[in-house]
TORKOL-4160 file (C-alpha; in steps of 0.2 Angstrom, whole numbers, padded with zeros to 4 digits, m for minus):
154
<pt num="1" X="0000" Y="0001" Z="0001"/>
<pt num="2" X="0014" Y="0013" Z="0005"/>
<pt num="3" X="0023" Y="0010" Z="m0012"/>
<pt num="4" X="0018" Y="0014" Z="m0030"/>
<pt num="5" X="0026" Y="0012" Z="m0046"/>
<pt num="6" X="0032" Y="0026" Z="m0056"/>
<pt num="7" X="0044" Y="0027" Z="m0072"/>
<pt num="8" X="0051" Y="0009" Z="m0065"/>
<pt num="9" X="0055" Y="0015" Z="m0051"/>
<pt num="10" X="0049" Y="0012" Z="m0033"/>
<pt num="11" X="0042" Y="0025" Z="m0023"/>
<pt num="12" X="0040" Y="0023" Z="m0005"/>
<pt num="13" X="0029" Y="0034" Z="0004"/>
<pt num="14" X="0035" Y="0037" Z="0021"/>
<pt num="15" X="0022" Y="0046" Z="0035"/>
<pt num="16" X="0030" Y="0063" Z="0035"/>
<pt num="17" X="0026" Y="0062" Z="0014"/>
<pt num="18" X="0007" Y="0061" Z="0018"/>
<pt num="19" X="0007" Y="0075" Z="0031"/>
<pt num="20" X="0015" Y="0086" Z="0017"/>
<pt num="21" X="0002" Y="0084" Z="0005"/>
<pt num="22" X="m0009" Y="0087" Z="0019"/>
<pt num="23" X="0001" Y="0103" Z="0022"/>
<pt num="24" X="0000" Y="0108" Z="0001"/>
<pt num="25" X="m0021" Y="0106" Z="0002"/>
<pt num="26" X="m0020" Y="0118" Z="0018"/>
<pt num="27" X="m0010" Y="0130" Z="0009"/>
<pt num="28" X="m0020" Y="0131" Z="m0006"/>
<pt num="29" X="m0034" Y="0134" Z="0005"/>
<pt num="30" X="m0026" Y="0149" Z="0012"/>
<pt num="31" X="m0019" Y="0153" Z="m0006"/>
<pt num="32" X="m0038" Y="0155" Z="m0013"/>
<pt num="33" X="m0044" Y="0165" Z="0000"/>
<pt num="34" X="m0028" Y="0177" Z="m0001"/>
<pt num="35" X="m0030" Y="0178" Z="m0021"/>
<pt num="36" X="m0049" Y="0182" Z="m0018"/>
<pt num="37" X="m0046" Y="0196" Z="m0005"/>
<pt num="38" X="m0031" Y="0203" Z="m0016"/>
<pt num="39" X="m0043" Y="0203" Z="m0034"/>
<pt num="40" X="m0058" Y="0214" Z="m0022"/>
<pt num="41" X="m0047" Y="0226" Z="m0016"/>
<pt num="42" X="m0041" Y="0227" Z="m0033"/>
<pt num="43" X="m0060" Y="0231" Z="m0041"/>
<pt num="44" X="m0062" Y="0244" Z="m0026"/>
<pt num="45" X="m0074" Y="0230" Z="m0017"/>
<pt num="46" X="m0074" Y="0227" Z="0001"/>
<pt num="47" X="m0080" Y="0207" Z="0004"/>
<pt num="48" X="m0093" Y="0205" Z="0017"/>
<pt num="49" X="m0090" Y="0193" Z="0031"/>
<pt num="50" X="m0104" Y="0180" Z="0032"/>
<pt num="51" X="m0100" Y="0174" Z="0052"/>
<pt num="52" X="m0095" Y="0189" Z="0061"/>
<pt num="53" X="m0100" Y="0208" Z="0057"/>
<pt num="54" X="m0081" Y="0219" Z="0052"/>
<pt num="55" X="m0075" Y="0211" Z="0038"/>
<pt num="56" X="m0076" Y="0232" Z="0030"/>
<pt num="57" X="m0069" Y="0238" Z="0044"/>
<pt num="58" X="m0054" Y="0227" Z="0044"/>
<pt num="59" X="m0050" Y="0225" Z="0026"/>
<pt num="60" X="m0053" Y="0243" Z="0023"/>
<pt num="61" X="m0040" Y="0246" Z="0037"/>
<pt num="62" X="m0023" Y="0255" Z="0034"/>
<pt num="63" X="m0017" Y="0238" Z="0041"/>
<pt num="64" X="m0024" Y="0229" Z="0027"/>
<pt num="65" X="m0011" Y="0236" Z="0015"/>
<pt num="66" X="0007" Y="0240" Z="0013"/>
<pt num="67" X="0007" Y="0255" Z="0002"/>
<pt num="68" X="m0005" Y="0253" Z="m0010"/>
<pt num="69" X="m0003" Y="0235" Z="m0012"/>
<pt num="70" X="m0016" Y="0224" Z="m0002"/>
<pt num="71" X="m0009" Y="0214" Z="0012"/>
<pt num="72" X="m0018" Y="0195" Z="0005"/>
<pt num="73" X="m0005" Y="0198" Z="m0011"/>
<pt num="74" X="0009" Y="0193" Z="0002"/>
<pt num="75" X="m0002" Y="0181" Z="0008"/>
<pt num="76" X="m0004" Y="0171" Z="m0006"/>
<pt num="77" X="0012" Y="0175" Z="m0011"/>
<pt num="78" X="0016" Y="0165" Z="0007"/>
<pt num="79" X="0005" Y="0152" Z="0004"/>
<pt num="80" X="0010" Y="0150" Z="m0013"/>
<pt num="81" X="0027" Y="0148" Z="m0009"/>
<pt num="82" X="0022" Y="0135" Z="0006"/>
<pt num="83" X="0013" Y="0125" Z="m0007"/>
<pt num="84" X="0027" Y="0123" Z="m0019"/>
<pt num="85" X="0039" Y="0119" Z="m0003"/>
<pt num="86" X="0027" Y="0106" Z="0005"/>
<pt num="87" X="0024" Y="0098" Z="m0011"/>
<pt num="88" X="0045" Y="0096" Z="m0015"/>
<pt num="89" X="0047" Y="0090" Z="0004"/>
<pt num="90" X="0034" Y="0076" Z="m0001"/>
<pt num="91" X="0043" Y="0070" Z="m0012"/>
<pt num="92" X="0058" Y="0067" Z="m0002"/>
<pt num="93" X="0067" Y="0082" Z="m0005"/>
<pt num="94" X="0074" Y="0086" Z="0013"/>
<pt num="95" X="0083" Y="0102" Z="0009"/>
<pt num="96" X="0067" Y="0110" Z="0007"/>
<pt num="97" X="0060" Y="0105" Z="0023"/>
<pt num="98" X="0068" Y="0118" Z="0032"/>
<pt num="99" X="0063" Y="0131" Z="0022"/>
<pt num="100" X="0045" Y="0129" Z="0024"/>
<pt num="101" X="0046" Y="0126" Z="0042"/>
<pt num="102" X="0054" Y="0144" Z="0045"/>
<pt num="103" X="0042" Y="0150" Z="0030"/>
<pt num="104" X="0028" Y="0145" Z="0039"/>
<pt num="105" X="0034" Y="0150" Z="0058"/>
<pt num="106" X="0036" Y="0169" Z="0050"/>
<pt num="107" X="0019" Y="0166" Z="0043"/>
<pt num="108" X="0010" Y="0161" Z="0058"/>
<pt num="109" X="0021" Y="0174" Z="0068"/>
<pt num="110" X="0011" Y="0188" Z="0055"/>
<pt num="111" X="m0007" Y="0180" Z="0059"/>
<pt num="112" X="m0004" Y="0182" Z="0076"/>
<pt num="113" X="0001" Y="0201" Z="0077"/>
<pt num="114" X="m0015" Y="0201" Z="0063"/>
<pt num="115" X="m0025" Y="0197" Z="0074"/>
<pt num="116" X="m0019" Y="0206" Z="0088"/>
<pt num="117" X="m0022" Y="0220" Z="0078"/>
<pt num="118" X="m0041" Y="0215" Z="0074"/>
<pt num="119" X="m0044" Y="0210" Z="0091"/>
<pt num="120" X="m0036" Y="0226" Z="0102"/>
<pt num="121" X="m0034" Y="0239" Z="0088"/>
<pt num="122" X="m0048" Y="0238" Z="0076"/>
<pt num="123" X="m0059" Y="0231" Z="0088"/>
<pt num="124" X="m0068" Y="0219" Z="0072"/>
<pt num="125" X="m0065" Y="0204" Z="0064"/>
<pt num="126" X="m0065" Y="0197" Z="0046"/>
<pt num="127" X="m0070" Y="0177" Z="0042"/>
<pt num="128" X="m0057" Y="0179" Z="0027"/>
<pt num="129" X="m0045" Y="0185" Z="0041"/>
<pt num="130" X="m0049" Y="0172" Z="0054"/>
<pt num="131" X="m0051" Y="0158" Z="0039"/>
<pt num="132" X="m0029" Y="0162" Z="0034"/>
<pt num="133" X="m0025" Y="0161" Z="0053"/>
<pt num="134" X="m0036" Y="0144" Z="0056"/>
<pt num="135" X="m0025" Y="0137" Z="0040"/>
<pt num="136" X="m0009" Y="0144" Z="0046"/>
<pt num="137" X="m0012" Y="0137" Z="0064"/>
<pt num="138" X="m0015" Y="0121" Z="0054"/>
<pt num="139" X="m0003" Y="0121" Z="0042"/>
<pt num="140" X="0010" Y="0126" Z="0055"/>
<pt num="141" X="0006" Y="0112" Z="0068"/>
<pt num="142" X="0004" Y="0098" Z="0052"/>
<pt num="143" X="0021" Y="0103" Z="0045"/>
<pt num="144" X="0029" Y="0103" Z="0064"/>
<pt num="145" X="0023" Y="0085" Z="0065"/>
<pt num="146" X="0029" Y="0081" Z="0047"/>
<pt num="147" X="0048" Y="0088" Z="0050"/>
<pt num="148" X="0047" Y="0079" Z="0067"/>
<pt num="149" X="0043" Y="0064" Z="0058"/>
<pt num="150" X="0054" Y="0065" Z="0044"/>
<pt num="151" X="0070" Y="0068" Z="0054"/>
<pt num="152" X="0066" Y="0052" Z="0066"/>
<pt num="153" X="0065" Y="0041" Z="0050"/>
<pt num="154" X="0082" Y="0049" Z="0043"/>
């Protein structure tokens, strides 16, 4: 079950590979969220909240952009990089595991800062921002577990 034949070679999937694939899927969810918010910003629209009330306050604040570039665009780049590194790590390119771990840690630090801004400065929350925060948290947990698992099996 753990073996797949590709191009005449036997490829053995390890537990860390499965975790990195899960991380890649999570990164795609975050990428879709970030792209949606970026497009909405560039079109001059404000995404409406479904669960909480506060999207317009959060997404329209000075904290939602760096100059004229929406913060979500940086999130899209980060999620795309996380997706790419997770796929490379899933195929046992070990040198990318550390890069992925560092990237996800940085993403989580930014996420914590943005959550603090929403809670204590803006006093408003955004559905899409909370989704991104949840994705980043789960991404951190999965990547950390995969990293530990792969190091144990080296």
